[in-house]
C-alpha positions in Angstrom: 0.0 0.0 0.0 1.3 3.5 -0.8 2.3 5.6 2.2 0.0 8.6 2.5 0.7 11.6 4.8 -1.7 14.5 5.3 -0.4 17.7 6.9 -2.0 21.2 6.8 -4.6 20.2 4.2 -1.9 18.7 1.9 -2.0 15.0 1.0 1.3 13.5 -0.1 1.4 10.0 -1.5 4.6 8.1 -1.8 4.5 6.7 -5.4 6.8 3.8 -4.6 4.0 1.8 -3.0 3.3 -1.7 -4.5 -0.5 -1.8 -4.0 -2.7 1.1 -5.0 -5.9 1.8 -3.2 -9.0 1.1 -5.2 -10.9 3.8 -3.4 -11.8 7.0 -5.2 -9.1 9.7 -5.4 -9.9 13.3 -4.5 -7.6 16.3 -5.1 -7.3 18.8 -2.3 -9.3 22.0 -2.7 -7.3 24.7 -4.4 -7.1 28.1 -2.7 -9.2 30.9 -4.3 -6.1 32.9 -4.8 -2.5 33.1 -3.6 -2.8 36.3 -1.6 -1.2 35.8 1.9 0.1 32.3 1.0 3.6 31.0 1.2 4.4 29.5 -2.2 6.8 26.6 -2.5 8.8 26.0 -5.7 10.5 22.7 -6.0 12.9 22.1 -8.9 14.1 18.7 -9.9 17.8 19.6 -10.5 17.6 19.3 -14.3 19.1 22.0 -16.5 17.1 25.2 -16.4 14.4 24.0 -14.0 15.7 26.5 -11.4 15.6 29.4 -13.9 12.0 28.5 -15.0 10.7 28.3 -11.4 12.5 31.5 -10.3 10.9 33.4 -13.2 7.5 31.9 -12.4 8.1 32.9 -8.7 8.8 36.5 -9.8 5.7 36.6 -12.0 3.5 35.3 -9.2 5.0 37.7 -6.7 4.0 40.6 -9.1 0.5 39.2 -9.5 -0.3 38.2 -5.9 0.4 39.5 -2.4 2.4 36.4 -1.4 3.5 36.0 2.2 6.8 34.4 1.0 8.3 32.2 -1.7 10.4 29.2 -0.7 12.7 27.7 -3.3 13.9 24.2 -2.8 15.7 21.6 -5.0 15.6 17.9 -5.3 19.1 16.3 -5.0 18.5 14.3 -8.1 16.0 14.3 -10.9 15.8 10.6 -11.0 15.4 9.9 -7.3 12.5 10.8 -4.9 12.7 14.0 -2.9 14.6 13.5 0.3 12.4 13.2 3.4 14.0 16.3 5.0 13.1 18.4 1.9 9.5 17.1 2.0 9.3 18.0 5.7 10.6 21.6 4.9 7.8 21.9 2.4 5.2 20.6 4.8 6.4 23.0 7.5 6.7 26.1 5.4 4.4 26.2 2.3 0.7 26.5 1.6 0.9 25.9 -2.1 3.6 23.9 -4.0 4.6 24.0 -7.6 7.1 21.5 -8.9 9.0 21.9 -12.1 11.3 20.1 -14.5 13.9 21.4 -16.9 15.8 20.5 -20.0 
């Protein structure tokens, strides 16, 4: 069974599970806007993913009254995000955008 963790209205599922639940899957509600939210941007360590997400962060800062923007990186594009990075995201962000590069 895939490991599922729910913290601060975010549901994270470890995709390495061997048995998938047959129950219905529901996405978390999206916030009406980003005003007052802490935005997390997680890049996957591929070429240019950091540049794309930094530019996106700048665009969203101009459009919304964000409380903060937290930039984090995976240590490898081909490996799962380290548990300590996931914990930082759970502790610090309200909304998360992940990005890839190349």
